[in-house]
LONU-141226 format. One record per residue: x, y, z of N, C-alpha, C in turn; residue number from 0. Coordinates in steps of 0.02 Angstrom, whole numbers. Atoms other than C-alpha are relative to their C-alpha. Layout:
 n.east n.north   n.up ca.east ca.north  ca.up c.east c.north   c.up guro
      X       Y      Z       X        Y      Z      X       Y      Z  NUM
...
% end
This chain:
 n.east n.north   n.up ca.east ca.north  ca.up c.east c.north   c.up guro
     50      51    -12    4382     8357   2885    -69      30      1    0
     70     -22      3    4196     8373   2859    -29       0     70    1
     34      -3    -64    4094     8427   3009    -65     -39     -6    2
     58      44      9    3972     8281   3014    -59      20     41    3
     56     -24    -39    3866     8369   3144    -46      45    -40    4
     41     -44     42    3803     8485   3007    -34     -38    -57    5
     28      41     54    3756     8342   2890    -53     -46     30    6
     54      42    -23    3592     8249   2912     23     -73      5    7
    -21      70     -8    3620     8071   2980    -26     -46    -56    8
     27      41     55    3511     8001   2839     46       6    -60    9
    -46     -10     56    3627     8077   2709     66     -35     13   10
    -62      35    -17    3780     8011   2800     -9     -75     -8   11
     13      71      6    3699     7840   2805     -1     -21    -74   12
      1      15     72    3668     7845   2617     71      -6    -27   13
    -69       1     25    3850     7886   2581     39     -58     30   14
    -33      58    -31    3907     7752   2704    -15     -63    -40   15
     20      58     39    3809     7621   2607     35       0    -68   16
    -32      -6     66    3878     7685   2441     75     -15      4   17
    -72      13     -9    4057     7682   2506     13     -74     12   18
     -8      72    -13    4036     7505   2572     -9     -40    -63   19
      9      35     63    3970     7449   2403     60      11    -46   20
    -59     -16     39    4116     7535   2319     60     -43     22   21
    -54      41    -26    4238     7442   2432     -8     -72    -24   22
     13      69     21    4156     7276   2389     12     -11    -75   23
     -3       8     72    4155     7308   2202     66      19    -31   24
    -64     -21     26    4332     7374   2184     57     -36     36   25
    -57      36    -26    4504     7308   2218     45      47     40   26
    -39     -42    -45    4569     7408   2366     48     -43     40   27
    -47      34    -44    4719     7361   2471    -34      -9     68   28
     32      15    -65    4669     7283   2639      8      57     50   29
    -10     -56    -47    4745     7428   2735    -42      60    -18   30
     44     -54     21    4647     7553   2632    -71     -13     25   31
     68      18    -22    4486     7460   2672     -7      10     75   32
      1      -8    -72    4527     7457   2857     -4      74     19   33
      0     -71    -14    4563     7643   2858    -67      32    -16   34
     64     -28     20    4404     7686   2764    -55     -21     49   35
     51      25    -46    4296     7576   2876      7      31     69   36
    -12     -30    -65    4376     7647   3032    -27      71      2   37
     25     -69      3    4335     7825   2978    -75       3     -8   38
     72       2      9    4159     7780   2926    -35     -11     68   39
     30      16    -65    4122     7709   3099      0      60     48   40
     -2     -60    -43    4166     7878   3178    -59      46    -13   41
     54     -45     19    4021     7962   3089    -65     -19     34   42
     66      10    -30    3848     7984   3164    -50      -9    -58   43
     47      13     55    3728     7901   3041    -60     -39     24   44
     63      32    -16    3551     7834   3044      0     -71    -29   45
     -4      69     23    3556     7644   3034    -69     -31    -14   46
     68      28      7    3366     7621   3031    -36      22    -64   47
     33     -28     59    3330     7709   2867      5     -49    -59   48
      3      46     57    3275     7603   2718      0      40    -64   49
     -6     -39     61    3337     7684   2557    -37     -33    -58   50
     31      36     55    3254     7552   2449    -76       2      3   51
     73      -2     -6    3076     7587   2509    -31      36    -59   52
     32     -30     59    2964     7622   2361    -69      29     16   53
     67     -21    -19    2806     7666   2459      0      69     34   54
     -4     -65    -32    2858     7842   2509     18      54    -51   55
    -17     -57     41    2879     8013   2436     68      26     24   56
    -69     -18    -20    3066     8054   2437      4      73     23   57
     -4     -70    -20    3032     8240   2454    -25      11     71   58
     25      -7    -69    2946     8209   2622     51     -25     51   59
    -48      29    -46    3094     8117   2697     47      52     30   60
    -46     -52    -23    3208     8268   2710    -33      66    -17   61
     41     -59     15    3098     8423   2726     39      58    -32   62
    -36     -58     27    3234     8550   2687     26     -12    -70   63
    -22      15     68    3271     8464   2521    -55      15    -52   64
     56     -14     46    3102     8517   2445     17      56    -47   65
% end
């Protein structure tokens, strides 16, 4: 299992959104969806971050990504 404490909460939040979109757009079994959602909720992610904002410089959001 990935150690989510070493991953930035903003990055985890991005992947959470992408996984949720993937679940909506694909035909998964209901039990698969429940399992995925249950595991996603265990992660520490930033819920206040707006990935669609166009008025910012992406390189400033995560300083170590420069």
